[in-house]
Structures are given as C-alpha cells and as structure tokens.
C-alpha positions, 0 to 999 in steps of 0.5 A, a space after each residue: 351832316 352824315 357821311 352818307 349825305 356828304 358822299 352824295 354831295 361830293 358825287 353830285 358836285 363832281 358830276 355837275 362839274 364834269 357835265 359843266 366842263 364839257 359844256 364849257 369847252 366850246 363856249 371858252 373856245 368860241 369866246 375869242 379870248 386867248 386865255 379862255 380859248 386856252 382853257 377850252 383847249 385844255 378842257 377838250 384835252 381833259 375829255 379826250 381820253 374818255 371820248 373819241 370826240 368825233 365832230 360828226 357824232 357830237 352835239 354843238 354849242 356856239 358852232 363848236 362840238 361839245 368836248 364829248 360825243 352825243 352818246 357820252 353827253 347823254 350818259 353824263 346828263 342821265 347820270 346827273 339827272 338821276 343823281 339830282 333825283 336820287 335823294 327823292 327816290 331813295 333814303 340816303 342813309 339806307 339806299 337800295 342798290 340795283 342788282 349789277 345785272 340791271 346795269 349790264 342790261 342797260 349796256 345792251 342797247 348801246 352795244 346793239 346800236 354800236 355793234 349793228 353799226 359796225 357790221 353795217 346793218 344799222 346806222 346809229 343816229 343822234 337819237 339812238 345814241 342819245 336814247 341808249 346813252 341816257 338809259 345807261 346814264 340814268 340807271 348807273 347812279 342807282 348802283 354806284 351811289 349806294 356802293 359809294 355811300 356804303 364804302 365811305 360809311 364803312 371806312 369812317 366807322 359810321 353804321 351803314 345798313 347793308 344794301 338791298 342785294 345783301 338783305 335777307 330774302 332777296 336772294 331767296 326770291 
C-alpha cells in the first residue's frame, strides 16, 4: 500500500470515527446504563469546543440531540460522503486539488445564512443549515485530501506528483 493510500485510509477512518462519535453520544446517554451514560457525557464534552450544541439547532436521536448541531452534522456527513467517494473520482496517487478559492466560495452560503439571521432579515432553518453545511462539507475533502497526500508523501520521500494547482498551464488560463 502506498503512502497516498495509507493517508487516504487514515483520513477516512478518522472522519468515520468523528461522525460515529457524535451519533453515539445520544445513544449512550439514552441507554440508561451508568457506564454508557458516562461515555455519552464524555462524547458531548469532546464535541463541545467545536460546536455550540444548541438543542434547538440540533438533530435528535433517541429523543436526545446529537453531540453537534444540524449544520455541523451535515458538514461532517458531507465530508464523510465525499471522502468515501474520493477514490472513485480521483486517482489517489495523483489527486487533483480544488483551487482554495472554491472552498472559500463554499463558505459563502453558510455566512449568508448565519449573517442574515443575525441581522434579522432571514431565519435559518434546519433545511438551510443542512444544505449550506453539506455543500461546504462535500467540497472540503477535495482540497484537504490531496494536500495531505502530497505532504505525507513528501515527508516519506515517496514521489508525489504536484497538485493540479501547481501544474504548468493551469495558472495561464
């Protein structure tokens, strides 16, 4: 297995564990077992630094909110979905990298959704949170996975072709 394939496998496993953890938290708490409830509480605490965890903005499982809000859930689910399909869309040994500006553009719908809500012109809904989060989550792996593969391969001394951003001709367009 090449370093590119290993890097992809580690990213996929990490994203799957991350998504599994925020789904597992309410299931553990709802189990009624003191030991599992403690695990669930620890999972909620683990995700707290990355999400506000407002119950009213969260999807629920077994009557309890997930350990992250709706928007975060869909960012992570989108990232997981794109990561699963990544090797079917890209050659792991020579993945093309999205231009970073495209990922920034993917942030715009979320910023508009949140910003308009803050100034009172629009009320964000589960649908707008889910769609804007998923959109960002699906695009992000196409920037991060190639960068990680290129970086790890360089550290290991394995020949890694340059990403599409640095290929001759792309900047000349």
